[in-house]
Residue frames as a rotation matrix with the C-alpha (Angstrom) as fourth column:
MET 1
0.048 0.614 0.788 242.28
0.667 0.568 -0.483 -86.44
-0.744 0.549 -0.382 326.79
ASN 2
-0.891 -0.352 0.287 242.47
0.437 -0.492 0.753 -85.02
-0.124 0.796 0.592 323.26
GLU 3
-0.181 0.832 -0.524 239.91
0.007 -0.531 -0.847 -82.33
-0.983 -0.157 0.090 322.44
PRO 4
0.348 0.357 0.867 238.04
0.854 0.260 -0.450 -82.19
-0.386 0.897 -0.214 319.14
GLN 5
-0.627 -0.461 -0.628 239.27
0.118 -0.853 0.508 -79.67
-0.770 0.244 0.589 316.60
LYS 6
0.325 0.924 -0.200 237.26
0.040 -0.225 -0.974 -77.96
-0.945 0.308 -0.110 313.88
SER 7
0.748 -0.036 -0.663 239.43
-0.634 -0.331 -0.699 -78.05
-0.194 0.943 -0.270 310.81
ASN 8
0.067 -0.793 0.606 241.78
0.175 0.607 0.775 -80.16
-0.982 0.054 0.179 308.73
LEU 9
-0.646 -0.461 -0.608 243.11
-0.445 -0.419 0.791 -80.18
-0.620 0.782 0.066 305.21
ILE 10
-0.910 0.357 0.211 240.40
0.406 0.666 0.625 -82.52
0.083 0.655 -0.751 303.88
ASN 11
0.033 0.973 0.228 237.21
0.623 -0.199 0.756 -81.17
0.781 0.117 -0.613 305.46
PRO 12
-0.763 -0.473 0.440 237.38
0.038 -0.713 -0.700 -77.95
0.645 -0.518 0.563 307.51
ASP 13
-0.172 0.811 0.559 233.91
-0.804 -0.444 0.396 -78.42
0.570 -0.381 0.728 309.01
PHE 14
0.522 0.407 -0.750 234.18
-0.051 0.892 0.449 -81.93
0.851 -0.197 0.487 310.45
LYS 15
0.300 -0.371 0.879 234.95
-0.942 -0.258 0.213 -82.41
0.147 -0.892 -0.427 314.16
TYR 16
0.750 -0.143 -0.646 237.12
0.051 0.986 -0.158 -85.34
0.660 0.086 0.747 315.18
LYS 17
0.851 -0.476 -0.222 239.87
0.348 0.196 0.917 -86.49
-0.393 -0.857 0.332 317.51
THR 18
0.716 -0.634 -0.294 243.20
-0.694 -0.694 -0.192 -84.67
-0.083 0.341 -0.936 317.19
PHE 19
0.793 -0.564 0.228 246.39
0.573 0.819 0.031 -86.32
-0.205 0.106 0.973 315.99
ALA 20
0.407 -0.667 -0.624 249.80
0.046 -0.667 0.744 -84.65
-0.912 -0.331 -0.241 316.38
GLN 21
-0.636 -0.761 0.127 251.17
0.101 0.080 0.992 -85.77
-0.765 0.644 0.026 313.00
GLU 22
0.219 0.881 0.419 247.94
0.528 0.254 -0.810 -85.21
-0.820 0.399 -0.409 311.11
ASP 23
0.764 0.115 -0.635 248.82
-0.349 -0.754 -0.557 -82.29
-0.543 0.647 -0.536 308.86
ARG 24
-0.270 -0.944 -0.191 252.16
-0.800 0.109 0.590 -83.88
-0.536 0.312 -0.785 307.99
TYR 25
-0.574 0.110 0.811 250.50
0.241 0.970 0.039 -87.19
-0.782 0.218 -0.584 307.07
VAL 26
0.538 0.842 0.044 247.88
0.354 -0.178 -0.918 -85.40
-0.765 0.509 -0.394 304.98
MET 27
0.476 -0.430 -0.767 250.52
-0.721 -0.691 -0.059 -83.49
-0.505 0.581 -0.638 303.06
TYR 28
-0.648 -0.732 0.208 252.44
-0.514 0.623 0.590 -86.69
-0.561 0.275 -0.781 302.36
ALA 29
-0.251 0.642 0.724 249.24
0.472 0.735 -0.488 -88.47
-0.845 0.219 -0.487 301.30
LEU 30
0.745 0.559 -0.365 248.30
0.014 -0.560 -0.828 -85.68
-0.667 0.612 -0.425 298.91
GLU 31
0.057 -0.816 -0.575 251.81
-0.890 -0.302 0.341 -85.68
-0.452 0.492 -0.744 297.47
TYR 32
-0.708 -0.258 0.658 251.63
-0.057 0.949 0.311 -89.43
-0.704 0.183 -0.686 296.93
LEU 33
0.275 0.889 0.366 248.32
0.505 0.191 -0.842 -88.93
-0.818 0.417 -0.397 295.12
ARG 34
0.641 -0.094 -0.762 249.84
-0.519 -0.784 -0.341 -86.24
-0.565 0.614 -0.551 292.95
GLU 35
-0.406 -0.890 -0.206 252.60
-0.831 0.266 0.489 -88.69
-0.380 0.369 -0.848 292.03
GLY 36
0.195 0.574 -0.795 250.07
-0.808 0.554 0.203 -91.45
0.557 0.603 0.572 291.31
ASN 37
-0.772 -0.511 -0.379 251.26
-0.173 0.742 -0.648 -93.57
0.612 -0.435 -0.661 294.24
LYS 38
0.159 0.970 0.185 247.88
-0.581 -0.060 0.812 -94.82
0.798 -0.236 0.554 295.45
GLU 39
0.293 -0.079 -0.953 249.33
0.492 0.867 0.079 -97.56
0.819 -0.492 0.293 297.67
GLU 40
-0.689 -0.637 -0.346 251.30
0.638 -0.305 -0.707 -95.19
0.345 -0.708 0.617 299.91
ALA 41
-0.700 0.503 0.508 248.45
-0.478 -0.857 0.191 -92.66
0.531 -0.109 0.840 299.94
ALA 42
0.318 0.859 -0.400 245.97
-0.239 0.481 0.843 -95.35
0.917 -0.173 0.358 301.01
ASP 43
-0.016 -0.409 -0.912 248.25
0.775 0.571 -0.270 -96.49
0.632 -0.711 0.308 303.83
LEU 44
-0.926 -0.373 0.061 248.55
0.269 -0.764 -0.587 -92.94
0.265 -0.527 0.807 305.14
PHE 45
-0.359 0.872 0.333 244.80
-0.656 -0.489 0.575 -92.28
0.664 -0.012 0.747 304.97
GLU 46
0.353 0.428 -0.832 244.29
0.253 0.812 0.525 -95.52
0.901 -0.396 0.179 306.90
LYS 47
-0.455 -0.610 -0.649 246.69
0.819 0.001 -0.574 -94.32
0.350 -0.793 0.499 309.62
LEU 48
-0.892 0.178 0.416 244.98
-0.224 -0.973 -0.063 -90.93
0.394 -0.150 0.907 309.66
TYR 49
0.083 0.994 -0.067 241.59
-0.448 0.098 0.889 -92.55
0.890 -0.044 0.454 310.15
GLU 50
0.259 -0.002 -0.966 242.80
0.589 0.793 0.156 -94.91
0.766 -0.609 0.206 312.87
ASN 51
-0.639 -0.604 -0.475 244.25
0.749 -0.349 -0.564 -91.98
0.175 -0.716 0.675 314.81
THR 52
-0.962 0.274 0.016 241.38
-0.273 -0.951 -0.141 -89.51
-0.024 -0.140 0.990 314.34
PHE 53
-0.499 0.810 0.307 238.24
0.690 0.586 -0.424 -91.49
-0.524 0.001 -0.852 313.40
ASN 54
-0.304 0.329 -0.894 237.62
-0.508 -0.850 -0.140 -88.73
-0.806 0.412 0.425 310.88
ASN 55
0.257 0.522 0.814 235.30
0.328 0.745 -0.581 -90.34
-0.909 0.416 0.020 308.34
GLU 56
0.824 -0.057 -0.564 236.61
-0.499 -0.545 -0.674 -88.10
-0.269 0.837 -0.477 305.57
TYR 57
-0.246 -0.967 -0.065 239.88
-0.938 0.220 0.268 -89.99
-0.245 0.127 -0.961 305.84
LEU 58
-0.360 0.211 0.909 238.01
-0.020 0.972 -0.234 -93.29
-0.933 -0.103 -0.346 305.79
LEU 59
0.744 0.667 -0.042 236.25
-0.004 -0.059 -0.998 -92.17
-0.668 0.743 -0.041 302.61
GLU 60
0.443 -0.670 -0.596 239.58
-0.896 -0.353 -0.269 -91.36
-0.030 0.653 -0.757 300.93
TYR 61
-0.554 -0.651 0.519 241.01
-0.660 0.724 0.203 -94.67
-0.507 -0.230 -0.830 302.11
SER 62
0.047 0.677 0.734 237.96
0.088 0.729 -0.678 -96.55
-0.995 0.097 -0.026 300.82
ARG 63
0.842 0.257 -0.474 238.13
-0.391 -0.314 -0.865 -94.96
-0.372 0.914 -0.164 297.39
LEU 64
0.052 -0.928 -0.369 241.81
-0.996 -0.024 -0.080 -95.79
0.065 0.372 -0.926 297.03
SER 65
-0.551 -0.251 0.796 241.45
-0.471 0.881 -0.047 -99.31
-0.689 -0.401 -0.604 298.40
PHE 66
0.472 0.779 0.412 238.65
0.027 0.455 -0.890 -100.05
-0.881 0.431 0.194 295.98
ALA 67
0.764 -0.245 -0.597 240.72
-0.644 -0.342 -0.684 -98.75
-0.037 0.907 -0.419 293.08
LEU 68
-0.294 -0.956 -0.003 243.60
-0.952 0.293 -0.094 -100.95
0.091 -0.025 -0.996 294.27
LYS 69
0.235 0.531 -0.814 241.23
-0.421 0.810 0.407 -103.95
0.876 0.247 0.414 294.61
ARG 70
-0.882 -0.469 -0.044 241.99
-0.124 0.321 -0.939 -104.27
0.454 -0.823 -0.341 298.31
TYR 71
-0.065 0.997 0.039 238.44
-0.357 -0.059 0.932 -105.43
0.932 0.047 0.359 298.89
ASP 72
0.237 0.134 -0.962 239.09
0.673 0.691 0.262 -107.55
0.700 -0.710 0.073 301.99
ASP 73
-0.703 -0.573 -0.420 240.92
0.703 -0.475 -0.529 -104.73
0.104 -0.668 0.737 303.78
LEU 74
-0.791 0.466 0.398 238.23
-0.312 -0.865 0.393 -102.23
0.527 0.186 0.829 302.83
ILE 75
0.187 0.916 -0.355 235.42
-0.077 0.374 0.924 -104.47
0.979 -0.145 0.141 304.07
GLU 76
-0.014 -0.266 -0.964 237.25
0.854 0.498 -0.150 -105.24
0.519 -0.825 0.221 307.30
ILE 77
-0.895 -0.420 -0.148 237.93
0.433 -0.745 -0.507 -101.63
0.102 -0.518 0.849 308.32
ILE 78
-0.567 0.759 0.321 234.38
-0.508 -0.629 0.589 -100.50
0.648 0.171 0.742 307.56
GLU 79
0.321 0.708 -0.629 232.76
0.117 0.629 0.768 -103.39
0.940 -0.320 0.119 309.42
LYS 80
-0.282 -0.538 -0.795 235.12
0.870 0.206 -0.448 -102.89
0.404 -0.818 0.410 312.36
ASN 81
-0.918 -0.174 -0.356 234.22
0.315 -0.866 -0.388 -99.19
-0.241 -0.469 0.850 312.66
ARG 82
-0.483 0.778 0.402 230.62
0.664 0.027 0.747 -99.28
0.570 0.628 -0.530 311.49
GLU 83
0.368 0.704 -0.608 229.20
0.930 -0.274 0.246 -97.54
0.007 -0.656 -0.755 314.56
LYS 84
-0.178 -0.526 -0.831 231.63
0.499 -0.776 0.384 -94.63
-0.848 -0.347 0.401 314.15
ILE 85
-0.869 -0.171 0.465 230.65
0.495 -0.277 0.823 -93.93
-0.012 0.946 0.325 310.55
THR 86
0.090 0.903 -0.421 228.21
0.673 -0.366 -0.642 -91.03
-0.734 -0.226 -0.641 310.56
ASN 87
0.295 -0.068 -0.953 229.67
-0.478 -0.874 -0.086 -88.28
-0.827 0.481 -0.290 308.38
ALA 88
-0.281 -0.349 -0.894 229.94
-0.959 0.079 0.271 -89.22
-0.024 0.934 -0.357 304.67
GLU 89
-0.287 0.181 0.941 228.11
-0.398 0.871 -0.288 -92.42
-0.871 -0.457 -0.178 305.58
ASP 90
0.724 0.680 0.114 226.28
-0.195 0.361 -0.912 -92.91
-0.661 0.638 0.394 302.27
ASN 91
0.592 -0.557 -0.582 229.42
-0.758 -0.140 -0.637 -92.52
0.273 0.818 -0.506 300.14
ILE 92
-0.477 -0.773 0.417 231.45
-0.870 0.483 -0.099 -94.86
-0.125 -0.410 -0.903 302.34
LEU 93
-0.116 0.514 0.850 228.69
-0.294 0.800 -0.523 -97.46
-0.949 -0.310 0.058 302.38
LYS 94
0.829 0.381 -0.410 228.31
-0.475 0.091 -0.875 -97.33
-0.296 0.920 0.257 298.60
ILE 95
0.056 -0.895 -0.443 231.99
-0.892 0.155 -0.426 -98.22
0.449 0.419 -0.789 298.21
TYR 96
-0.566 -0.185 0.804 231.60
-0.672 0.668 -0.319 -100.89
-0.478 -0.721 -0.502 300.87
ILE 97
0.428 0.821 0.378 228.67
-0.322 0.529 -0.785 -102.38
-0.844 0.215 0.491 298.95
LEU 98
0.715 -0.226 -0.661 230.67
-0.674 0.028 -0.739 -102.37
0.186 0.974 -0.132 295.71
ALA 99
-0.419 -0.902 0.107 233.48
-0.886 0.380 -0.267 -104.21
0.200 -0.207 -0.958 297.51
LEU 100
-0.251 0.425 0.870 230.97
-0.460 0.738 -0.493 -106.80
-0.852 -0.524 0.010 298.77
VAL 101
0.798 0.566 -0.207 229.76
-0.414 0.265 -0.871 -107.29
-0.438 0.780 0.446 295.20
GLN 102
0.278 -0.786 -0.552 233.33
-0.857 0.056 -0.512 -107.78
0.434 0.615 -0.659 293.99
LYS 103
-0.742 -0.535 0.404 233.75
-0.668 0.639 -0.381 -110.47
-0.055 -0.552 -0.832 296.64
SER 104
-0.527 0.632 -0.568 230.46
-0.145 0.592 0.793 -112.08
0.837 0.500 -0.220 295.51
GLU 105
-0.863 0.313 -0.396 228.87
0.469 0.202 -0.860 -111.42
-0.189 -0.928 -0.321 298.91
PHE 106
-0.735 0.555 0.389 225.60
0.132 -0.445 0.886 -110.65
0.664 0.703 0.254 297.18
GLU 107
0.182 0.862 -0.473 223.17
0.748 0.191 0.635 -111.31
0.638 -0.470 -0.610 300.01
LYS 108
-0.068 -0.296 -0.953 225.06
0.881 -0.466 0.082 -109.00
-0.468 -0.834 0.293 302.35
ALA 109
-0.946 -0.317 0.063 225.34
0.301 -0.793 0.529 -106.38
-0.118 0.520 0.846 299.61
GLU 110
-0.408 0.873 0.266 221.61
0.350 -0.120 0.929 -106.50
0.843 0.472 -0.257 298.90
LYS 111
0.318 0.497 -0.807 220.81
0.926 0.020 0.377 -106.13
0.203 -0.868 -0.454 302.60
GLU 112
-0.427 -0.582 -0.692 223.14
0.699 -0.698 0.155 -103.14
-0.573 -0.418 0.705 302.88
ILE 113
-0.915 0.128 0.383 221.57
0.230 -0.614 0.755 -101.45
0.332 0.779 0.532 299.85
LYS 114
0.011 0.999 -0.036 218.09
0.548 0.024 0.836 -101.84
0.836 -0.029 -0.547 301.26
ASN 115
0.227 -0.025 -0.974 219.28
0.936 -0.269 0.225 -100.36
-0.268 -0.963 -0.038 304.56
LEU 116
-0.781 -0.590 -0.206 220.87
0.487 -0.780 0.392 -97.49
-0.392 0.206 0.897 302.64
LEU 117
-0.610 0.629 0.482 217.60
0.379 -0.303 0.874 -96.87
0.696 0.716 -0.053 300.81
LYS 118
0.351 0.713 -0.607 215.97
0.895 -0.065 0.441 -96.25
0.275 -0.698 -0.661 304.18
ILE 119
-0.115 -0.503 -0.856 218.45
0.655 -0.686 0.315 -93.40
-0.746 -0.525 0.409 304.71
GLU 120
-0.362 -0.099 -0.927 218.47
-0.513 -0.809 0.287 -92.01
-0.778 0.579 0.242 301.19
GLU 121
0.152 0.507 0.849 216.12
0.513 0.693 -0.506 -93.14
-0.845 0.512 -0.154 298.44
ASN 122
0.226 -0.081 -0.971 217.52
-0.682 -0.724 -0.099 -92.19
-0.695 0.685 -0.219 295.04
ASP 123
0.909 0.286 -0.303 217.99
-0.413 0.522 -0.746 -93.74
-0.055 0.803 0.593 291.62
SER 124
0.072 -0.955 -0.288 221.75
-0.797 0.119 -0.592 -94.23
0.600 0.273 -0.752 291.90
ILE 125
-0.551 -0.215 0.806 221.20
-0.744 0.564 -0.358 -96.56
-0.378 -0.797 -0.471 294.87
TYR 126
0.517 0.777 0.359 218.43
-0.428 0.598 -0.678 -98.40
-0.741 0.197 0.642 293.02
GLU 127
0.690 -0.344 -0.637 220.82
-0.617 0.179 -0.766 -98.82
0.378 0.922 -0.089 290.08
LEU 128
-0.439 -0.853 0.282 223.33
-0.868 0.321 -0.378 -100.31
0.232 -0.411 -0.882 292.53
LEU 129
-0.139 0.499 0.855 220.66
-0.529 0.693 -0.490 -102.79
-0.837 -0.520 0.168 293.63
GLY 130
0.830 0.464 -0.309 220.00
-0.481 0.316 -0.818 -103.60
-0.282 0.828 0.485 289.98
SER 131
0.154 -0.864 -0.479 223.67
-0.822 0.157 -0.548 -104.36
0.549 0.478 -0.686 289.43
VAL 132
-0.587 -0.292 0.755 223.54
-0.725 0.604 -0.331 -106.80
-0.359 -0.742 -0.566 292.36
TYR 133
0.426 0.816 0.391 220.53
-0.423 0.562 -0.711 -108.54
-0.800 0.137 0.584 290.81
ILE 134
0.722 -0.212 -0.659 222.51
-0.642 0.153 -0.752 -108.91
0.260 0.965 -0.026 287.57
ARG 135
-0.347 -0.938 0.015 225.53
-0.847 0.307 -0.433 -110.37
0.401 -0.163 -0.901 289.36
LYS 136
-0.468 0.262 0.844 223.19
-0.554 0.658 -0.511 -112.80
-0.689 -0.707 -0.163 291.17
GLY 137
-0.993 0.100 0.067 221.66
0.113 0.587 0.802 -113.85
0.040 0.803 -0.594 287.84
GLU 138
-0.249 0.951 -0.183 218.24
0.699 0.046 -0.713 -112.44
-0.670 -0.306 -0.676 288.80
TYR 139
-0.908 -0.310 0.282 217.77
0.412 -0.537 0.736 -110.83
-0.076 0.785 0.615 285.41
ASN 140
-0.140 0.931 0.337 214.00
0.704 -0.146 0.695 -110.37
0.696 0.335 -0.635 285.51
LYS 141
0.487 0.224 -0.844 214.28
0.824 -0.437 0.360 -108.51
-0.288 -0.871 -0.397 288.82
ALA 142
-0.467 -0.769 -0.437 217.02
0.500 -0.637 0.586 -106.34
-0.729 0.055 0.682 287.36
LYS 143
-0.764 0.234 0.601 215.00
0.549 -0.253 0.796 -105.68
0.339 0.939 0.065 284.21
GLU 144
0.304 0.948 -0.100 211.94
0.834 -0.214 0.508 -104.67
0.460 -0.238 -0.855 286.22
LEU 145
0.332 -0.228 -0.915 213.97
0.721 -0.564 0.403 -102.35
-0.608 -0.794 -0.023 288.43
PHE 146
-0.728 -0.663 -0.173 215.83
0.370 -0.593 0.715 -100.61
-0.577 0.456 0.677 285.60
GLY 147
-0.491 0.648 0.582 212.57
0.721 -0.073 0.689 -100.39
0.489 0.758 -0.432 283.66
LYS 148
0.541 0.703 -0.462 210.97
0.840 -0.419 0.345 -98.46
0.049 -0.575 -0.817 286.53
ILE 149
-0.052 -0.647 -0.761 213.98
0.502 -0.675 0.540 -96.16
-0.863 -0.354 0.360 286.80
TYR 150
-0.877 -0.315 0.363 213.89
0.456 -0.306 0.836 -95.47
-0.152 0.898 0.412 283.07
GLU 151
-0.048 0.945 0.323 210.13
0.857 -0.127 0.500 -94.79
0.513 0.301 -0.804 283.10
ARG 152
0.624 0.311 -0.717 210.66
0.729 -0.562 0.391 -92.29
-0.281 -0.767 -0.577 285.89
THR 153
0.259 -0.669 -0.696 213.83
0.127 -0.691 0.711 -90.56
-0.958 -0.273 -0.093 284.71
SER 154
0.989 0.050 0.141 214.46
0.138 0.049 -0.989 -91.37
-0.056 0.998 0.042 281.01
SER 155
0.452 -0.888 -0.081 218.14
-0.638 -0.386 0.666 -91.42
-0.623 -0.250 -0.741 281.96
ILE 156
0.371 -0.416 -0.830 220.70
-0.808 0.297 -0.510 -92.76
0.459 0.859 -0.226 279.52
SER 157
-0.667 -0.707 0.236 222.37
-0.726 0.545 -0.419 -94.96
0.168 -0.451 -0.876 282.15
SER 158
-0.297 0.631 0.717 219.12
-0.430 0.582 -0.690 -96.71
-0.852 -0.513 0.098 283.06
LEU 159
0.688 0.537 -0.488 218.22
-0.655 0.170 -0.736 -97.18
-0.313 0.826 0.469 279.38
LEU 160
-0.015 -0.790 -0.613 221.60
-0.841 0.342 -0.420 -98.72
0.541 0.509 -0.669 278.63
SER 161
-0.790 -0.254 0.558 221.32
-0.567 0.651 -0.505 -101.07
-0.236 -0.715 -0.658 281.62
LEU 162
0.096 0.935 0.340 217.74
-0.499 0.341 -0.796 -102.03
-0.861 -0.093 0.500 280.74
THR 163
0.731 0.218 -0.647 218.44
-0.683 0.209 -0.700 -102.76
-0.017 0.953 0.302 277.09
ASP 164
-0.348 -0.905 -0.244 221.66
-0.849 0.414 -0.329 -104.60
0.399 0.092 -0.912 277.93
ILE 165
-0.605 0.224 0.764 219.71
-0.455 0.691 -0.562 -106.95
-0.653 -0.688 -0.316 280.20
MET 166
0.474 0.881 -0.009 217.02
-0.463 0.241 -0.853 -107.44
-0.749 0.408 0.522 277.57
TYR 167
0.540 -0.306 -0.784 219.50
-0.805 0.086 -0.587 -108.08
0.247 0.948 -0.200 274.77
ARG 168
-0.393 -0.892 -0.223 221.94
-0.746 0.451 -0.490 -110.31
0.538 -0.026 -0.843 276.65
TYR 169
-0.950 -0.147 0.276 219.90
-0.307 0.599 -0.740 -112.10
-0.057 -0.787 -0.614 279.29
THR 170
-0.373 0.887 0.273 216.13
-0.190 0.215 -0.958 -112.14
-0.908 -0.409 0.088 278.75
ASN 171
-0.674 0.027 0.738 216.04
0.626 0.551 0.552 -113.01
-0.391 0.834 -0.388 275.04
GLN 172
0.535 0.825 -0.179 214.37
0.623 -0.529 -0.576 -109.73
-0.571 0.197 -0.797 274.06
ARG 173
-0.486 -0.866 0.114 216.79
0.692 -0.303 0.655 -108.53
-0.533 0.397 0.747 271.41
ALA 174
-0.384 0.404 0.830 214.23
0.738 -0.406 0.539 -106.95
0.554 0.820 -0.142 269.12
GLU 175
0.691 0.700 -0.182 212.53
0.649 -0.489 0.583 -105.16
0.319 -0.521 -0.792 272.03
ALA 176
0.239 -0.705 -0.668 215.88
0.659 -0.387 0.645 -103.82
-0.713 -0.595 0.372 273.26
ILE 177
-0.728 -0.505 0.464 216.69
0.672 -0.388 0.631 -102.43
-0.139 0.771 0.622 269.81
ASN 178
0.016 0.836 0.548 213.20
0.741 -0.378 0.555 -100.92
0.671 0.397 -0.626 269.55
LEU 179
0.689 0.207 -0.694 213.69
0.690 -0.480 0.542 -99.09
-0.221 -0.853 -0.474 272.85
LEU 180
-0.268 -0.884 -0.384 216.95
0.547 -0.468 0.694 -97.58
-0.793 -0.024 0.609 271.67
GLU 181
-0.665 0.094 0.741 215.39
0.700 -0.269 0.661 -96.64
0.262 0.959 0.113 268.33
SER 182
0.436 0.899 0.041 212.48
0.786 -0.402 0.469 -94.95
0.439 -0.172 -0.882 270.13
TYR 183
0.365 -0.373 -0.853 214.92
0.659 -0.544 0.519 -92.94
-0.658 -0.752 0.047 272.24
ILE 184
-0.674 -0.732 -0.098 216.82
0.443 -0.507 0.740 -91.50
-0.591 0.455 0.666 269.28
THR 185
-0.361 0.642 0.676 213.57
0.795 -0.167 0.583 -90.85
0.487 0.748 -0.450 267.38
ILE 186
0.684 0.700 -0.206 212.31
0.684 -0.518 0.514 -88.70
0.253 -0.492 -0.833 270.24
LYS 187
0.805 -0.372 -0.461 215.54
0.163 -0.609 0.776 -87.20
-0.570 -0.700 -0.430 271.62
GLY 188
0.738 -0.547 -0.395 217.99
-0.656 -0.442 -0.612 -87.40
0.160 0.711 -0.685 268.76
CYS 189
0.696 -0.518 -0.497 221.22
0.213 0.811 -0.545 -89.26
0.686 0.274 0.675 268.16
ASP 190
0.755 -0.475 0.451 222.98
-0.621 -0.296 0.726 -89.11
-0.212 -0.829 -0.518 271.51
ASN 191
0.033 -0.857 -0.514 226.52
-0.912 0.184 -0.366 -90.36
0.408 0.481 -0.776 270.97
ILE 192
-0.715 -0.326 0.618 226.38
-0.620 0.705 -0.344 -93.14
-0.324 -0.629 -0.706 273.59
ILE 193
0.126 0.862 0.491 222.95
-0.303 0.504 -0.809 -94.41
-0.945 -0.047 0.324 272.56
CYS 194
0.758 0.161 -0.632 223.72
-0.643 0.023 -0.766 -94.33
-0.109 0.987 0.121 268.84
SER 195
-0.294 -0.926 -0.237 227.02
-0.912 0.346 -0.222 -96.10
0.288 0.151 -0.946 269.41
ARG 196
-0.596 0.151 0.789 225.24
-0.416 0.782 -0.464 -98.82
-0.687 -0.604 -0.403 271.37
LEU 197
0.505 0.861 0.065 222.55
-0.319 0.257 -0.912 -99.15
-0.802 0.440 0.404 268.71
LEU 198
0.417 -0.458 -0.785 225.19
-0.889 -0.029 -0.456 -99.34
0.186 0.889 -0.419 265.99
GLU 199
-0.655 -0.696 0.295 226.88
-0.752 0.640 -0.159 -102.15
-0.078 -0.326 -0.942 267.90
LEU 200
-0.251 0.652 0.716 223.62
-0.200 0.689 -0.697 -104.11
-0.947 -0.318 -0.042 268.15
TYR 201
0.716 0.475 -0.511 222.86
-0.560 -0.046 -0.827 -103.60
-0.417 0.879 0.233 264.45
GLN 202
-0.069 -0.833 -0.549 226.29
-0.948 0.227 -0.225 -104.99
0.312 0.504 -0.805 263.64
ASN 203
-0.717 -0.158 0.679 225.67
-0.497 0.799 -0.338 -108.00
-0.489 -0.580 -0.652 265.92
GLU 204
0.115 0.890 0.441 222.40
-0.025 0.447 -0.894 -108.63
-0.993 0.092 0.073 264.10
ASN 205
-0.715 -0.467 0.520 223.97
0.519 0.143 0.843 -108.10
-0.468 0.873 0.140 260.66
ASN 206
0.428 0.904 -0.011 221.36
0.757 -0.365 -0.541 -105.41
-0.493 0.223 -0.841 260.09
ILE 207
-0.528 -0.731 0.433 222.98
0.845 -0.402 0.352 -103.45
-0.083 0.552 0.830 257.25
ASP 208
0.045 0.631 0.774 220.01
0.538 -0.668 0.514 -101.11
0.842 0.393 -0.370 256.83
GLY 209
0.875 0.278 -0.395 220.18
0.473 -0.322 0.820 -100.29
0.101 -0.905 -0.413 260.52
VAL 210
0.031 -0.957 -0.287 223.93
0.835 -0.133 0.534 -99.63
-0.549 -0.256 0.795 260.36
ILE 211
-0.548 -0.206 0.810 223.45
0.742 -0.566 0.358 -97.28
0.385 0.798 0.464 257.41
SER 212
0.446 0.827 0.341 220.59
0.491 -0.545 0.679 -95.51
0.748 -0.135 -0.650 259.16
ILE 213
0.755 -0.213 -0.620 222.65
0.575 -0.240 0.782 -94.88
-0.315 -0.947 -0.058 262.31
LEU 214
-0.335 -0.938 0.095 225.64
0.853 -0.259 0.453 -93.68
-0.400 0.232 0.887 260.31
LYS 215
-0.267 0.326 0.907 223.39
0.632 -0.651 0.421 -91.22
0.727 0.686 -0.033 258.47
ARG 216
0.798 0.598 -0.079 221.94
0.416 -0.451 0.790 -89.97
0.436 -0.663 -0.608 261.76
THR 217
0.410 -0.742 -0.531 225.42
0.725 -0.088 0.683 -89.67
-0.553 -0.665 0.502 263.23
TYR 218
-0.486 -0.587 0.647 226.62
0.870 -0.397 0.293 -87.78
0.085 0.705 0.704 260.17
ILE 219
0.118 0.642 0.757 223.73
0.463 -0.710 0.530 -85.33
0.878 0.288 -0.381 260.32
THR 220
0.872 0.230 -0.433 224.07
0.482 -0.241 0.842 -84.82
0.089 -0.943 -0.321 264.09
PHE 221
0.104 -0.929 -0.354 227.81
0.779 -0.145 0.610 -84.14
-0.619 -0.339 0.709 263.96
LYS 222
-0.458 -0.227 0.860 227.42
0.808 -0.510 0.295 -81.94
0.372 0.829 0.417 260.88
ASP 223
0.493 0.755 0.431 224.77
0.429 -0.643 0.635 -79.84
0.757 -0.128 -0.641 262.61
LYS 224
0.903 -0.174 -0.393 227.00
0.347 -0.246 0.905 -79.48
-0.254 -0.954 -0.162 265.67
GLY 225
0.775 -0.631 -0.037 230.04
-0.515 -0.597 -0.615 -78.63
0.366 0.495 -0.788 263.57
ASN 226
0.485 -0.609 0.628 232.06
-0.455 0.437 0.775 -81.49
-0.747 -0.662 -0.065 265.04
ALA 227
0.474 -0.311 -0.824 234.48
-0.866 0.008 -0.501 -82.03
0.162 0.950 -0.265 262.16
GLN 228
-0.601 -0.794 0.088 236.63
-0.796 0.584 -0.163 -84.68
0.078 -0.168 -0.983 263.83
ALA 229
-0.448 0.515 0.731 233.69
-0.202 0.738 -0.644 -86.86
-0.871 -0.437 -0.226 264.85
LEU 230
0.595 0.663 -0.453 232.14
-0.551 -0.073 -0.831 -86.32
-0.584 0.745 0.322 261.42
GLU 231
0.014 -0.693 -0.721 235.28
-0.963 0.184 -0.196 -87.63
0.268 0.698 -0.665 259.74
LYS 232
-0.818 -0.294 0.494 235.22
-0.474 0.831 -0.290 -90.73
-0.325 -0.472 -0.820 261.95
SER 233
0.045 0.935 0.351 231.61
-0.236 0.351 -0.906 -91.35
-0.971 -0.042 0.236 261.01
ILE 234
0.612 0.169 -0.772 232.32
-0.765 -0.121 -0.633 -91.04
-0.201 0.978 0.055 257.31
ASN 235
-0.139 -0.813 -0.565 235.36
-0.847 0.393 -0.358 -93.31
0.513 0.428 -0.744 257.48
PHE 236
0.125 0.236 0.964 233.72
-0.839 0.544 -0.024 -95.97
-0.530 -0.805 0.266 259.67
């Protein structure tokens, strides 16, 4: 029987079943990644996982498979080996959930997220749940969830998600714009927020708003000495 070993080229601290060709396969996989050959790298990480049950290899395989849109294969291997997934579980399951969403398996994805929240309760997982609500067309649920995240964290990502839902789905265009305006009044003209607000002003044909944002952008970039961005603002 093979004995566990304590090191490998991916994670030196994780114990797993040995595999005679492991180091060779890892080196080839890393070389394929360096060359941008994700397909061959994914195939090798799959073989590495099947021969070692090292979840670090499963994580690498999952990332690559998702990037390659191999959602069915990704879902199958994770569901087949679910009981073996302990190390790196949250990261693997997040990718698994994203694959379920891509396959429109929303009910299963929502169930998995709620199970994941029992293991680790954080805002990134709640945002994942919010994205499932959006894909399911449950916009009021999504709005409520992102609203709570924004109240708690004032994060840019939650604000963008919240105002996008309000503007596009819940017929609250003016309120969405007001939220973005309040943010820049308090915290200044963050590039992402001001760009989003500029886009909405253009959609609304709000010339005064466009001019106001361009002035704010000009002043912000001037103060920061960002000459290139300043030139773009002037020549918009």
